[in-house]
N, C-alpha and C positions, 0 to 999 in steps of 0.2 A: 859720366853716369847721370849727373844732374841734368845735363842738356838733353839726354835721351828721354828721361822721365818727363821733362817739360814738353817735349815733342809729342809723346804719347798722350799726355793730358790734354794738349791742344786738340788732337784728333778726336779724342773722346768727347770733348765739349762740343765740337763741331757737329758730330753725329747726333748728340743729344738734342741740340737745338733743332735739327731737321726733324727728328722723331717727335718733337713736341708739337708738331703740326696737327696731330690727331688728339691733342689734349686741349681743353679750353684755356685760353690765355688769361692769366690772372689780371693783367692790367688792361686787357681788351684789345691790344693792338700789336703785340709782338708777331703774331702770325697773320695779321691782316695785310691786305695789299690794296693798291688803288683799284678802282672799279673798271679799269680798262680790260677788255677781254684778252688782250694780248699779253697782259702781265698778271699771271695767275699765282695766287698763294696756294701752294699745294703741299701735300704730305708725301712721305716716301713709302714705298712698298717694303722697305727694308725692315726685317725683324731681327731680334737677337738670334744667334745661331741655335738651331735645334738639331737633335739627332735624327736627321733625315738625309738619306743619300740619293743621288740621282740614279735613274734607272735605265741607263743604256743609251741607245741612239735611235733616231727615227727610222722608219722602214725604208726610207730612201738612202740610208747609209750615212746621213749627216748627223753629226753629234750636236743635238739641240741643247745639250746641257752646257756647252761651251759658248764660244762667240764666233759662229760660222760667218763666212762672207755672205752678204745679202744677194738675193737673186734679182731683186728689182727695187727701185726707189720711186715712190709716188710723190709728186709735187703739188697736186691739187686734189680737192675733196670731190672726186668724181667716182668713187668706188661704191656708193650706195650704202644701204643698211648693213650689208654683210661684208664690208671691206675688211680684209685680213691684214693686220699689222702684227708682225712678230719678229723673230730674229732673222728671218729670211726675206720677208716682205716689209720694207721699211718706208719711212717718209723723209722728206728733205727738211732741212733746218727752217725753211720759211713756210712749211705746210701749216695751214690754218683751216679748220673745219667751218662749214657754213651753217647758218640757221642755229646759232647758239643763243642761249638765254642765261641770265644770271640766276644762280641758286639763291633762294630765300635764306638770308643769313641765320634765321632762327631754326633752320633745318640742317645746319651744318656746324662743324667745329671751327671752320675758317670763314672769313669774309672773302669776297672777290672770286668765288668759284663759278665756273661756267659749264654748261651741259647742253647737249643737243636737245632741241625743243621737244621732239617726239619722245625721246628717252626720258626727259624730265617730266613730261606729262604722265607717262606710264609710271614713273617712280612715285609721283604724288598719289596716284591711285593705289599703288602697292602700300605706301606708308599709311594711307587712310584705312585700308583693310587691316593692316597690322595693329594699328591703334585700337580698332574695334575689337581686336582679340587681346588687348592689354599689352601689346608689344610696341616698343618705341626704339628707333635707331636714328642715327645721324649720318650725313655724308661727310667724309673727311678728305676726299679727293675726287675730282672729276676730270675736266680737261686739264692737260698739263703741257706746257710749252716745251720746245726742244731745249732751251736754256735751263729751265727748271729741272728737266730730267737729267741733263748733264751734271748739274750741281749735285743732285741726289746720287747719281751713279759714281761720280768722282769721290764723294765723301764715303760711300760704302766701300769702294775699292781701297781707299786709304786706311780705313778703320778695320776692315775684315778680310781683305785680300780677294783675289780673283775667283777662287773656287766657290766661296760663299756668295759673292756678288752675282756671278753669272746666272744662278738659278733663282735669285730673289729680287734683283733690281735691274730693270731693262736699260740697255745701252741707249743713249739719246738717238732718237729716230726710230727706235724699235719698240717703243712703249705703246700699248693700246690706248693709253690715256690721251695720246696725241689726236685720236679720232673724234673725241667728244662723246663717244658711245659708251665709255666705261666709267664705273664709279666704285669707290671704296666705301664700305659701310663700317661704322663702329657704334658703340653704345656705352651708356654709363656703367653697366655691369662689367664692361671690359676696360674700364678706366680710360675710355676714349682712345684706346690703342689698337694695334693690329696684331693678331696672333692666330695661329691655327686652332687655338683653344676656343675661338669664336663659335665653332660648331657645337661646343659643349654647353653653350649658353642659350637661353630661350630665344634670343634675337637671331642668333645664327641658325638655330634649328628651324625657326619660322621661315626665314629666308630660304633655306635649303629646300624646304617643303613647298613653298608657295611662289617663289620668284618667277618660275616659268609661266605661271598664270597671268603674269603682267608683262611678259616678253623678255625676261632676263634669264641668263644662264650663269652658273658658276663657271667662270671662264677657265680657271686653272684647277681642274678636279684632282682628287687624290689618285695617285698611281699613274698619272699621265705625263710626268715630267719629261720623259723621253720623247714625247710628241710636242708638247707646248713649249718646252724649254724652261719651265718654271715650276717650283714646288707648289704644293697644294695651298690655295688661297681662298678660304671660305668667305672672305670679306669682299672679294673682287668680282663685281657683276658686270656683265656685258649685255647691252640691249640688242636683240636681234629680231624682235617682233614675236607676238604670241604663238603663232603656229610653228615657227621655226624653233622657238625656245622649248615648246612642249615636245617637239620631235627630237631635238638634240638631247634634252634631259631624259626623255623616255628611253632613248636608245643607248645612253651612256657614252655617247660620242663627245669628242672635243670639237671645237669649231674647225680646226684643221682637218679632222677626219670627215666631218660633214661636208666640207667644201672639196674634198678629195686632194688635200694638200699635205697629208701626213706621209 
C-alpha cells in the first residue's frame, strides 16, 4: 500500500512540475531553458479533467478522439502557411521549422521560446492593440520540439490515462506546436494557467473577438472535437494569415474543414 501511494505521489509531482510552465518561476530559472532554438522550454496543453465528452468521429469515418494511424509524415518545413499537422498528418522526430525568432522574455511566462517570424510579428501587433484596450496576456508556449512533446504526452498518459490524454495532449509528432505557427496564451487573471474558463475572462473574450483581425484562429473550437481530435482550447491560437483567419472564423469552420481534410 505504501509503495503504491509513493508511486502515485511521484506521478502527481511530475505532472505538477510540467504544468508549472504556465506560471512565473519563483526563482526565475526552473522553467527556463538555454537559448538554443532546438531546446525549447515549453508548457503542456494538459488541463485538469473537466466534464466534457468527445463527440463522435470525423466524417471520413476515422475516430479522431482516439489515436488513429497517421496518413503521412512530414520531414521538412515545406508546407507553407497552411500546413496541417494533426493526428493524421504528422511530422518526423527531426522536423524543425524555418525562419524562427526568439520570443521576448518579457512577453512570456518562460524563457527560450521560439515562434515563426511572420506569426510573431502579427502577435506583437495583436498584443499592442489589446493593451490599447486595457487587455494584457502572455505567451506560455510556442514552438515545441518532438522530445518536449513526448515528455508532456507520457506524463499526461501516466497521470490521467489514455481517454483523457487523447483529446487534450498531442502525441509526439502530431502537435501543431511543432510547426512554429501555434501559440498558447495565458494571463494574470488566469493565474498564468490554461483552462477552458479562459473564454470567461476579459483576455479570452478579447482574443476570441479580435484574433482573426491579426491572422489568428482559435484552432480547437468548441463542439468540433470529432473533427480536430481535441477538446475546446480557447487559449490555443494558430496563425494562418488575416484573410484566411477571417474566412475561417466567419464561417465557423475548423482548419481541417477549410482545407477539405475533415
